[in-house]
Backbone as JSON, one array per atom type, in Angstrom:
{
  "sequence": "MGHRLADLFVLMRDHFAKGLAVPGPVAEETTRVLAHLPDRLRASPHEPVLSPSSHPVALAVARTAEGLPSAWAEALGALAPLLPWRFTYAPRPDAPGLGERMAWAEIIGPAAPVLNDHVGFGLTFIGAETHYLAHRHPAVELYNVVAGTARWNLEGADVARPPGSFVLHPSQAVHAMRTSDEAMLAIYSWSGDIVSPTVYA",
  "N": [[-2.63, 19.63, -14.3], [-0.79, 20.31, -12.28], [-1.85, 21.97, -10.13], [-3.71, 20.21, -9.06], [-2.18, 18.06, -8.12], [-0.74, 19.46, -6.23], [-2.81, 20.18, -4.49], [-3.63, 17.65, -3.57], [-1.28, 16.84, -2.3], [-1.13, 18.69, -0.15], [-3.39, 17.92, 1.35], [-2.59, 15.32, 2.06], [-0.23, 15.85, 3.5], [-1.2, 17.41, 5.66], [-2.94, 15.58, 6.87], [-1.15, 13.56, 7.59], [0.43, 14.98, 9.37], [-0.94, 14.89, 11.73], [0.18, 12.94, 13.2], [1.98, 14.12, 14.86], [0.73, 14.49, 17.24], [0.69, 12.07, 18.46], [2.09, 10.49, 21.06], [5.61, 9.79, 21.64], [7.53, 7.45, 19.64], [6.09, 7.65, 17.18], [5.41, 10.39, 16.92], [8.0, 11.39, 16.87], [9.03, 10.3, 14.49], [7.22, 11.39, 12.66], [7.88, 14.1, 12.9], [10.5, 14.01, 11.91], [10.1, 13.27, 9.22], [8.41, 15.33, 8.25], [10.15, 17.46, 8.37], [11.59, 17.24, 6.08], [9.83, 17.59, 4.07], [8.19, 19.79, 1.79], [6.11, 22.67, 2.6], [4.15, 23.06, 0.77], [3.56, 22.18, -2.68], [5.17, 23.96, -5.07], [4.74, 25.98, -8.01], [6.74, 25.28, -10.83], [9.25, 25.49, -13.41], [10.06, 23.0, -13.98], [8.0, 21.26, -13.55], [6.47, 18.2, -12.55], [5.43, 15.64, -14.83], [2.61, 13.74, -15.14], [1.48, 10.54, -16.15], [-1.15, 8.51, -17.54], [-1.94, 5.7, -15.51], [-1.38, 2.22, -15.88], [-1.93, 0.36, -14.03], [-4.08, -1.94, -12.33], [-5.17, -1.04, -9.87], [-5.58, 1.66, -10.02], [-8.11, 2.67, -10.89], [-9.65, 1.55, -8.89], [-8.79, 2.93, -6.65], [-9.73, 5.47, -7.26], [-12.47, 4.97, -7.06], [-12.63, 4.37, -4.33], [-11.99, 6.85, -3.32], [-14.33, 8.25, -3.69], [-15.86, 7.84, -1.45], [-14.71, 9.35, 0.51], [-14.12, 12.4, 2.49], [-15.12, 15.54, 0.95], [-12.97, 17.17, -0.04], [-10.85, 15.37, -0.28], [-12.07, 13.51, -1.99], [-12.38, 15.01, -4.32], [-9.71, 15.81, -5.0], [-8.17, 13.39, -4.99], [-9.78, 11.68, -6.46], [-9.65, 12.72, -9.05], [-6.93, 12.52, -9.61], [-6.05, 9.91, -9.1], [-5.99, 7.98, -11.29], [-3.71, 8.86, -12.57], [-1.49, 8.72, -11.0], [1.74, 7.31, -10.07], [1.37, 4.29, -9.79], [2.64, 1.24, -8.55], [4.0, -2.11, -8.26], [6.39, -4.09, -6.98], [7.26, -6.62, -6.32], [8.33, -10.0, -7.01], [6.28, -12.52, -8.57], [4.41, -14.83, -6.5], [3.56, -18.21, -5.82], [1.89, -18.7, -3.67], [0.45, -16.43, -3.39], [-1.42, -15.6, -5.48], [-2.12, -13.2, -7.99], [-1.66, -11.0, -6.36], [-0.23, -8.69, -7.05], [-2.04, -7.35, -8.62], [-3.97, -6.46, -6.96], [-3.02, -4.72, -5.11], [-0.96, -1.82, -4.58], [1.5, 0.82, -4.62], [2.0, 4.36, -4.67], [4.43, 6.56, -5.08], [4.83, 9.9, -4.36], [6.61, 11.85, -3.59], [10.08, 11.5, -3.54], [13.17, 9.63, -4.18], [12.88, 8.62, -6.76], [10.53, 9.66, -7.66], [7.7, 11.64, -8.9], [8.08, 14.19, -7.72], [11.15, 15.1, -6.79], [13.18, 13.92, -4.12], [15.76, 13.31, -1.95], [15.81, 12.52, 0.65], [13.49, 11.57, 1.95], [10.72, 9.32, 1.37], [7.38, 9.65, 0.2], [4.05, 8.92, -0.02], [1.19, 7.08, -1.29], [-0.44, 4.07, -0.3], [-2.34, 1.38, -1.51], [-4.51, -1.23, -0.74], [-6.45, -3.76, -1.87], [-9.77, -5.13, -1.14], [-10.12, -8.13, 0.86], [-7.43, -9.05, 0.82], [-4.12, -10.16, 1.32], [-1.24, -8.76, 2.29], [1.74, -9.97, 2.21], [4.17, -11.01, 4.74], [6.91, -8.85, 5.13], [9.91, -6.86, 4.84], [12.16, -4.03, 5.24], [15.01, -1.85, 4.89], [14.4, 0.85, 5.33], [12.86, 3.15, 7.63], [9.46, 3.13, 8.28], [6.37, 4.82, 8.19], [2.98, 4.52, 8.51], [-0.18, 6.02, 7.82], [-3.44, 5.59, 8.18], [-6.01, 6.21, 5.9], [-8.46, 5.4, 4.75], [-10.64, 2.62, 5.24], [-10.25, -0.43, 7.15], [-7.6, -2.4, 8.25], [-5.95, -5.42, 9.25], [-3.02, -5.45, 11.06], [0.06, -7.02, 11.26], [2.76, -6.89, 13.18], [5.9, -7.77, 13.84], [4.84, -10.1, 14.97], [2.7, -9.25, 16.58], [-0.74, -8.78, 16.33], [-3.03, -6.49, 15.18], [-6.03, -4.62, 14.67], [-6.34, -1.85, 12.52], [-7.94, 1.05, 12.22], [-9.27, 3.81, 10.15], [-7.37, 6.8, 10.51], [-5.46, 5.77, 12.17], [-2.0, 5.4, 13.13], [0.87, 3.65, 12.16], [3.96, 2.47, 12.96], [6.84, 1.23, 11.47], [9.8, 0.02, 12.43], [13.21, 0.03, 11.17], [13.86, -2.81, 9.24], [11.93, -4.3, 10.56], [9.67, -6.99, 10.64], [6.64, -7.13, 8.96], [3.12, -7.34, 8.14], [0.03, -7.02, 6.31], [-3.53, -7.33, 6.32], [-6.57, -7.2, 4.64], [-10.19, -7.21, 4.93], [-13.43, -7.1, 4.19], [-13.3, -4.59, 3.06], [-11.44, -2.21, 1.15], [-8.16, -0.79, 1.78], [-6.71, 2.39, 2.17], [-3.82, 4.24, 2.55], [-1.56, 6.75, 3.76], [1.93, 6.81, 3.36], [5.28, 6.99, 4.68], [8.8, 6.98, 4.1], [11.95, 6.85, 5.66], [15.49, 7.3, 6.37], [17.35, 4.66, 5.03], [16.25, 4.88, 2.04], [16.47, 3.82, -0.4], [17.21, 1.12, -0.74], [15.51, -1.92, -1.56], [12.22, -3.28, -0.7], [11.74, -6.52, 0.71], [10.41, -9.86, 0.75], [9.77, -11.46, 3.86]],
  "CA": [[-2.21, 18.61, -13.35], [0.02, 20.82, -11.2], [-2.58, 22.39, -8.94], [-4.37, 19.06, -8.46], [-1.18, 17.35, -7.34], [-0.45, 20.31, -5.08], [-3.94, 20.05, -3.56], [-3.55, 16.32, -2.95], [-0.14, 16.82, -1.38], [-1.48, 19.43, 1.07], [-4.28, 17.05, 2.11], [-1.79, 14.24, 2.61], [0.69, 16.37, 4.51], [-1.96, 17.81, 6.83], [-3.44, 14.36, 7.51], [0.02, 12.9, 8.16], [0.94, 15.8, 10.47], [-1.64, 14.54, 12.97], [1.07, 12.07, 13.95], [2.7, 14.92, 15.87], [-0.01, 14.41, 18.5], [0.8, 10.71, 18.99], [3.33, 10.56, 21.84], [6.65, 8.79, 21.47], [8.21, 7.24, 18.36], [5.32, 8.13, 16.02], [5.61, 11.84, 16.83], [9.39, 11.63, 16.49], [9.19, 10.0, 13.06], [6.46, 12.4, 11.93], [8.71, 15.31, 12.89], [11.64, 13.77, 11.03], [9.64, 13.28, 7.83], [7.91, 16.67, 7.89], [11.29, 18.37, 8.22], [12.12, 17.09, 4.72], [8.76, 17.82, 3.1], [7.79, 21.21, 1.66], [4.76, 22.98, 3.09], [3.27, 22.88, -0.38], [4.27, 22.05, -3.95], [5.11, 25.25, -5.75], [4.88, 25.95, -9.47], [8.14, 25.22, -11.25], [9.4, 25.18, -14.84], [10.33, 21.56, -14.09], [6.85, 20.6, -12.95], [6.39, 16.81, -12.97], [4.39, 15.25, -15.77], [2.02, 12.46, -14.79], [0.87, 9.84, -17.27], [-2.15, 7.53, -17.08], [-1.39, 4.46, -14.98], [-2.0, 1.0, -16.39], [-2.12, -0.59, -12.94], [-5.51, -2.14, -12.05], [-5.69, -0.37, -8.67], [-5.8, 3.09, -10.25], [-9.55, 2.95, -10.89], [-10.18, 1.17, -7.58], [-8.49, 4.04, -5.75], [-10.68, 6.54, -7.59], [-13.77, 4.6, -6.47], [-12.5, 4.53, -2.88], [-11.98, 8.29, -3.04], [-15.7, 8.77, -3.71], [-16.42, 7.75, -0.11], [-13.93, 10.19, 1.42], [-14.57, 13.79, 2.54], [-15.17, 16.14, -0.38], [-11.66, 17.64, -0.52], [-10.13, 14.17, -0.71], [-12.75, 12.93, -3.14], [-12.09, 15.82, -5.51], [-8.29, 15.78, -5.36], [-7.69, 12.04, -5.29], [-10.58, 11.09, -7.53], [-9.15, 13.18, -10.34], [-5.52, 12.18, -9.84], [-5.72, 8.5, -8.88], [-5.58, 7.26, -12.51], [-2.47, 9.42, -13.12], [-0.38, 8.54, -10.07], [2.65, 6.24, -10.51], [1.14, 3.06, -9.04], [3.54, 0.14, -8.93], [4.14, -3.26, -7.37], [7.72, -4.51, -7.45], [7.63, -7.97, -5.9], [8.18, -11.1, -7.96], [5.08, -13.33, -8.28], [4.53, -15.97, -5.59], [2.44, -19.13, -6.02], [0.97, -18.66, -2.53], [-0.25, -15.14, -3.39], [-1.75, -15.31, -6.88], [-2.83, -11.96, -8.28], [-1.44, -9.95, -5.37], [0.23, -7.48, -7.72], [-3.17, -6.67, -9.26], [-4.91, -6.01, -5.93], [-2.41, -3.71, -4.26], [0.14, -1.06, -5.19], [1.81, 2.09, -3.95], [2.34, 5.46, -5.57], [5.28, 7.52, -4.38], [4.69, 11.24, -4.92], [7.88, 12.52, -3.29], [11.1, 10.5, -3.26], [14.32, 9.66, -5.08], [12.48, 8.29, -8.14], [9.12, 10.05, -7.71], [7.48, 12.86, -9.69], [8.74, 15.29, -7.01], [12.39, 14.47, -6.32], [13.62, 14.16, -2.75], [16.73, 12.28, -1.6], [15.81, 12.29, 2.1], [12.32, 10.81, 2.37], [9.7, 8.92, 0.42], [6.07, 10.04, 0.72], [3.08, 8.55, -1.03], [-0.03, 6.37, -0.91], [-0.52, 2.63, -0.51], [-3.71, 0.88, -1.62], [-4.65, -2.68, -0.66], [-7.84, -4.09, -2.15], [-10.47, -5.96, -0.17], [-9.78, -9.56, 0.91], [-6.06, -9.15, 0.32], [-3.07, -10.35, 2.33], [0.08, -8.26, 1.93], [2.54, -10.94, 2.96], [5.22, -10.5, 5.62], [8.02, -8.27, 4.39], [10.75, -5.96, 5.63], [13.0, -3.14, 4.44], [15.89, -1.03, 5.73], [13.79, 2.15, 5.64], [11.84, 3.31, 8.67], [8.21, 3.4, 7.56], [5.22, 5.24, 8.99], [1.69, 4.51, 7.81], [-1.31, 6.76, 8.38], [-4.59, 5.03, 7.47], [-6.98, 7.21, 5.45], [-9.76, 4.75, 4.53], [-10.63, 1.18, 5.41], [-9.58, -1.03, 8.31], [-6.81, -3.59, 7.95], [-5.25, -6.02, 10.38], [-1.58, -5.29, 10.94], [0.9, -7.91, 12.05], [4.09, -6.28, 13.31], [6.75, -8.6, 14.7], [4.03, -11.1, 15.66], [1.53, -8.66, 17.23], [-1.78, -8.59, 15.32], [-3.95, -5.45, 15.65], [-6.84, -3.94, 13.65], [-6.0, -0.43, 12.44], [-8.98, 1.78, 11.49], [-8.85, 5.12, 9.64], [-6.79, 7.69, 11.5], [-4.38, 5.1, 12.88], [-0.61, 5.49, 12.7], [1.61, 2.42, 12.42], [5.39, 2.69, 12.71], [7.66, 0.04, 11.24], [11.24, 0.3, 12.53], [14.05, -0.57, 10.13], [13.95, -4.27, 9.16], [10.86, -4.98, 11.3], [8.82, -7.82, 9.78], [5.25, -6.73, 9.1], [2.18, -7.78, 7.11], [-1.29, -6.42, 6.45], [-4.6, -8.12, 5.72], [-7.88, -6.55, 4.6], [-11.32, -8.13, 4.85], [-14.43, -6.75, 3.18], [-13.12, -3.25, 2.51], [-10.07, -1.86, 0.76], [-7.48, 0.16, 2.65], [-5.87, 3.42, 1.57], [-3.01, 4.85, 3.61], [-0.37, 7.54, 3.46], [3.14, 6.21, 3.94], [6.56, 7.69, 4.54], [10.05, 6.24, 4.31], [13.12, 7.66, 6.01], [16.69, 6.46, 6.52], [17.74, 4.07, 3.75], [15.03, 4.88, 1.23], [16.82, 3.33, -1.73], [17.2, -0.35, -0.75], [14.13, -2.37, -1.8], [11.48, -4.15, 0.2], [11.85, -7.95, 0.38], [9.59, -10.73, 1.58], [10.47, -11.99, 5.04]],
  "C": [[-1.59, 19.22, -12.12], [-0.76, 21.17, -9.96], [-3.28, 21.22, -8.28], [-3.4, 18.25, -7.62], [-0.83, 18.15, -6.09], [-1.56, 20.21, -4.04], [-3.9, 18.71, -2.83], [-2.42, 16.27, -1.94], [-0.47, 17.54, -0.07], [-2.4, 18.59, 1.95], [-3.49, 15.94, 2.79], [-0.89, 14.73, 3.74], [-0.05, 16.74, 5.79], [-2.48, 16.59, 7.59], [-2.3, 13.66, 8.25], [0.53, 13.66, 9.38], [0.22, 15.54, 11.78], [-0.81, 13.57, 13.81], [1.88, 12.81, 14.99], [2.03, 14.83, 17.23], [0.03, 13.02, 19.12], [2.12, 10.62, 19.75], [4.34, 9.48, 21.47], [7.2, 8.68, 20.07], [7.43, 7.73, 17.14], [5.51, 9.63, 15.84], [7.03, 12.16, 16.38], [9.6, 11.39, 15.0], [8.4, 10.99, 12.21], [7.26, 13.69, 11.81], [9.86, 15.17, 11.91], [11.23, 13.87, 9.56], [9.2, 14.68, 7.41], [9.04, 17.66, 7.68], [11.86, 18.34, 6.8], [11.05, 17.28, 3.65], [8.48, 19.32, 2.98], [6.41, 21.42, 2.27], [3.73, 22.79, 1.98], [4.14, 22.71, -1.62], [4.08, 23.33, -4.73], [5.3, 25.07, -7.26], [6.36, 26.04, -9.84], [8.2, 24.97, -12.74], [9.67, 23.71, -15.07], [9.21, 20.76, -13.44], [6.72, 19.17, -13.47], [5.23, 16.56, -13.92], [3.9, 13.87, -15.37], [1.35, 11.86, -16.01], [-0.15, 8.84, -16.74], [-1.49, 6.23, -16.65], [-2.13, 3.27, -15.58], [-2.27, 0.0, -15.27], [-3.61, -0.71, -12.59], [-6.03, -1.37, -10.84], [-6.05, 1.09, -8.94], [-7.28, 3.45, -10.21], [-10.18, 2.59, -9.56], [-9.93, 2.28, -6.56], [-9.46, 5.2, -6.01], [-12.05, 6.24, -7.01], [-13.74, 4.76, -4.95], [-12.57, 6.0, -2.5], [-13.39, 8.86, -2.98], [-16.33, 8.75, -2.32], [-15.7, 8.59, 0.93], [-14.53, 11.6, 1.5], [-14.33, 14.51, 1.21], [-13.81, 16.6, -0.9], [-10.82, 16.48, -1.02], [-10.75, 13.6, -1.98], [-12.41, 13.69, -4.42], [-10.64, 15.68, -5.94], [-7.83, 14.4, -5.79], [-8.48, 11.4, -6.41], [-10.08, 11.47, -8.9], [-7.76, 12.66, -10.65], [-5.2, 10.7, -9.76], [-5.29, 7.77, -10.16], [-4.25, 7.75, -13.1], [-1.27, 9.22, -12.19], [0.46, 7.33, -10.46], [2.51, 4.96, -9.69], [2.07, 1.95, -9.51], [3.53, -0.94, -7.86], [5.4, -3.98, -7.84], [8.14, -5.9, -7.02], [7.5, -8.96, -7.05], [6.93, -11.91, -7.59], [5.39, -14.48, -7.32], [3.34, -16.88, -5.78], [1.44, -19.11, -4.88], [0.23, -17.33, -2.42], [-0.62, -14.76, -4.82], [-2.53, -14.0, -7.02], [-2.6, -10.83, -7.3], [-1.07, -8.62, -6.03], [-0.86, -6.74, -8.47], [-4.13, -6.08, -8.24], [-4.31, -4.97, -4.99], [-1.27, -3.02, -5.01], [0.4, 0.17, -4.33], [2.22, 3.11, -5.0], [3.15, 6.48, -4.78], [5.19, 8.87, -5.11], [5.97, 12.05, -4.74], [8.9, 11.45, -2.93], [12.21, 10.55, -4.29], [14.0, 9.31, -6.53], [11.02, 8.64, -8.37], [8.94, 11.29, -8.59], [8.1, 14.11, -9.06], [9.97, 14.71, -6.33], [12.74, 14.9, -4.9], [14.54, 13.01, -2.36], [16.68, 11.88, -0.13], [14.65, 11.43, 2.57], [11.52, 10.36, 1.16], [8.34, 9.23, 1.03], [5.04, 9.74, -0.36], [1.87, 7.85, -0.45], [0.13, 4.88, -1.18], [-1.99, 2.24, -0.55], [-3.67, -0.64, -1.59], [-6.12, -3.01, -0.83], [-8.46, -4.97, -1.08], [-10.03, -7.42, -0.28], [-8.38, -9.83, 0.36], [-5.08, -9.27, 1.48], [-1.74, -9.86, 1.74], [1.05, -9.02, 2.81], [3.67, -10.29, 3.75], [6.43, -10.05, 4.81], [8.8, -7.34, 5.32], [11.58, -5.1, 4.69], [13.87, -2.32, 5.38], [15.27, 0.31, 6.14], [12.91, 2.06, 6.88], [10.57, 3.78, 7.97], [7.12, 3.8, 8.54], [3.99, 5.28, 8.11], [0.68, 5.35, 8.57], [-2.54, 6.36, 7.57], [-5.6, 6.14, 7.16], [-8.37, 6.6, 5.32], [-9.61, 3.25, 4.7], [-9.88, 0.73, 6.65], [-8.86, -2.28, 7.87], [-6.23, -4.13, 9.25], [-3.75, -5.95, 10.09], [-0.89, -6.32, 11.8], [2.3, -7.34, 12.03], [4.89, -7.07, 14.33], [5.9, -9.52, 15.57], [2.81, -10.56, 16.38], [0.5, -8.28, 16.18], [-2.84, -7.63, 15.86], [-4.72, -4.86, 14.47], [-6.54, -2.44, 13.7], [-7.04, 0.29, 11.6], [-8.46, 3.1, 10.93], [-8.42, 6.05, 10.77], [-5.62, 7.09, 12.25], [-3.02, 5.43, 12.28], [0.08, 4.18, 13.08], [3.05, 2.64, 12.01], [6.11, 1.36, 12.56], [9.13, 0.43, 11.36], [12.0, -0.39, 11.4], [14.14, -2.07, 10.32], [12.91, -5.0, 10.01], [9.97, -5.74, 10.33], [7.36, -7.44, 10.03], [4.43, -7.21, 7.91], [0.85, -7.11, 7.36], [-2.32, -7.31, 5.75], [-5.91, -7.34, 5.78], [-8.96, -7.62, 4.58], [-12.28, -7.64, 3.77], [-14.32, -5.33, 2.65], [-11.65, -3.01, 2.18], [-9.48, -0.88, 1.77], [-6.63, 1.11, 1.83], [-5.12, 4.1, 2.7], [-1.91, 5.72, 3.01], [0.82, 6.81, 4.06], [4.32, 7.16, 3.78], [7.69, 6.7, 4.73], [11.12, 7.25, 4.7], [14.3, 6.72, 6.25], [17.15, 5.98, 5.17], [16.49, 3.92, 2.9], [15.28, 4.36, -0.19], [16.76, 1.8, -1.8], [15.76, -0.85, -0.81], [13.53, -3.15, -0.63], [11.65, -5.6, -0.26], [10.88, -8.73, 1.26], [10.42, -11.29, 2.72], [10.41, -13.51, 5.05]]
}
């Protein structure tokens, strides 16, 4: 498991580092997050142990990985079913089944396989035809889209974000995402208050 997680992390970090070329707040936040991430995951006697995920998105992520460049397909395809996918919102009658169509897997963070008290760093997956309802959180969040196009609503502005896009959510900014006929996979980071939970707006 160790080398596969290390390979996936390097791919994620390198992809995310492209935010350094986006002028302004995105580059600033990218710099802030990268300062707290290792260049690579090194072998350790306390190497994290990953267990098979029971979340429905795990297999969907593996299928999405098949359409990515070969390095991503190999690293993520093998690891997707073992990543700690979760969805922590309470059920809502206006969003039936949402928790089965989307989830996130934090790889580095205060409660992640690789411990870090300064930043959270992981993947978010949103299945096709899914509305991730308006929400907010104290953490500053930066998304980097890897696959799929989703519509982002940030403080009332609605914009389509294709692969390669960066989307910055300031602390407590209300935002929502909606996919259409394709699923979306994105890298995300949290900085600032990374312990307080996300809540619906």
